[in-house]
N, C-alpha and C positions, 0 to 999 in steps of 0.2 A: 471380524468375529472378536478380536480383543477389545476393540473398543466398545462393541456392543455389551460386552461381560463389564467393562468397567463402568458405562453407564447405567446397568442394572444392578451392580454391586452399590454404587453413590445412591441410586432411588431405594434399594430396599435400607441403605445405614440411614437415610432420611426418614424413611417410614419408620424405622426401629425407635429415632431418637424422638420423633414425634409421639409417639405410642408412649415411650416412657417417661414423656415430658407431661402427658396430658393425665396418663395413669399413675403416677407415681409424684412428680414434682409437684404440680399443681394442687392435688390433694393436700400435701405437705405445707404448701405456702399458705393457701387459703385457710387452716385452720391451725396454725402454728401455735403452740403453747394450748391451746382452748382443749375444753372437754367436748364430749359430745352436747351432754346438756346444754353447754353455752353455745353450742356451734345452733342447734334446735332453738335456742331460747328467742322470745321476743326481747327486743332490748329498745330503751327509748331512742326514736329518730327511726326507726322500723316504718312508723306512720307516714312519713314523709313521702317514701318511695312506694312505687307500685311492688305487690307481695311477690308476684313472680321476679324480679330483680335480682340478677347475680350479684351474691356477695361475699365478702371475707370474713372472718372472725379470728381475731387473734387474741391472745390473752398472755398475761405475766402475773405471778404472783409477788407482792412489796410487802415488807416487814416493817408496815407503820399504817395507819388507820387512814379511811380516806380523807379525814380533816386534813393531815398532813401531807397528802397527796396532790390532793386537788388544785392548792397554788402553784404547783411547778404547773401544771395543765392550764389553769386559767389563765397564764402570762405567755402563751406559745405565739408565734407569729414573727415574722423576719424584723419587723422594726422593734420587737419587745424581747423575748428571751431566747428567740429562736426555735429550734425543733429538737434540741439534744443529741443530734444526729451526727453524721461525718460532714462536719462544717466544711472541710476540703472539698470533697464532690459537691456541696451545696453552691459553694462559689465557684467551682469550674461552671457550673450552667448559670451564672450570672447572678444569683442569691447573693445578696450582702446579709451572713447568717454571722451572729456572734453568738453564741450560745450562753447562756449564764448559769452560774454556778451558786445564786443566791437568789430568796426571794426578795421579789422588789415590789413593795406595798402600792405603788403609784400604777402598778398593770394588773391588779386584783379585780377591777371593777369591770365586769364583763355584762352585756346586757345583748340583747335579741337584737338582731339588726346590725350589731358590732363588725367592722371589717376585722379579719385576719389574714395579713399578708401572705405568702408565699413566696413571691419575688416582685417587687413593686414595680422594677424595669421592664417587664413583660405586660404591664396594664393591668385590666379586668378581669383576663382569662388567667390570671394569677394570683387571683384575690378568691378569697372564702368569707362568706357571711355565716354568724351566728343563725342560725335557724330556729334552735330550742336550748334550752339549758336549767339545769338543775343545779344550782350552786353546791357544790360539794359530792356530786353523782353523776352529771352526766352532761357533756356537750356534742352538739349537733352542727355541723357545718354544711353548707351547700355553696355552689355557684352564684354568683349575680343573678343571672336569669332564672336559676332555679328558685332563689329567693322571692322572685317576682313572681313566677309560679303560684308559689305557696300562699303568697299573701291574695293572690286571685283565686285561690280555692282549689289549684290543680293540683297534681304531685310532682315532685322534682324527678330528675333524672338521674339524680345521683346524689348520694349523703356521704359524710365523712364523721362518724360518731363515737365518743369514746365515754364510756361506762366505769364507775366505779362501785365496786360489790364489797361490804365489809362481809368480815368473815367471822365465825363463832369465836376464833382467838383473837380476834382485833386486827388482823390482817386485811389487806386488801387484795381484791382480784381486779386488775386494770384490763377491760376489753376494748379492743379498737375494730371497728365493724366499718367496712368499706362497701357502698350499695351502689350498683349501677355505673355510671358514668363511664370510664376506661376499664371499668373492672373486665376482665375476659379479652383484652389485648396483650399478647405476650411480651412485649418490652415493658410495657406500662406495669402489669402484673410484677414482674422480677425485679425493677427498679424500686416500686415502691415497696414491695415486701423487705428487700433489705434498709431502705429507709424508715421506715416504718418500725422493722423490728429494732432498729438502732434507736430511736426515739425510745420505745417502750423501757427499753434498757436505761437508756439514758436518766427517764424519770425515775426510774427503780432505785439507780444510783445516786441519785441525789436525794431522794426521800428518806434512804436507809444511812444515809452518811448523815444528813440532819438530825434524824433519828438518834444517832450513835452519840451525836456530841450534845444531845439533850435539847436539840431545837434551836444552837445558838452557835453553828458550825462557822470558824471564822472565814473569811473570803479563802485564805491564803489555803486552810485545809481542804477546805471543799474542792477547792481548784485541782490539789495536788490529787486526791482521790478521783475527780473526774479525768484527770489526765492520763493516770495508771490505769482505768477500766477501759479510756477511749482506745489508749494502744491497744490492749488486748482483743477490742472489737474489732478495730482495723485489722489486726491479724487474723481474725475469724473472717470476715467478710472478704478475706483473700481466697479462703480456701472452700467457702461454700455461700450459695445465692441466699 
């Protein structure tokens, strides 16, 4: 009888955790920082996937205009500026990430069909392709097979999109929308949320720091700002998903 009760208690606990995750955690992760209107809006890149594809919409306010945020976004990639996230965690899974703290002119020329590497050691499955972009405003990435599908007139199974929206006061709303792909799988959802949130905060830190210093931040000063904020974010990551 005792063993039966123990199994029943474990089952009820598992059901409770699942219910909490689905009912509270998932909605919070999927819409972190975004308003109801932003979640409901049609964004650049949405047309690349089927309309009923599951998606996440996250957003963050940045005290700088889109023209000063875009250069940080344009240079993402393992072999470029990194992803401004938790580089230690990225290296633990095999990515050779070194997050840049300055804007590199040689990494600003981005075109449709270009590769954005996540982790080269894993080959094609860790590569994203620029499927669409509007310099200064939007960037959409898909997998190589999905890029082929789009070229053939078919829909992609998933897309990772970033949108910059200028506000009336000259600031920017950075939106990140993930559609399809692995969205909906708990392991992916949690890890991707942690890393994407850190990435968005990393972009904000860099854009705002550069703006504070009149667009001419020294490498040492930007690195110091980034190191300080990264320490705070790493502490936050320990206590919240």
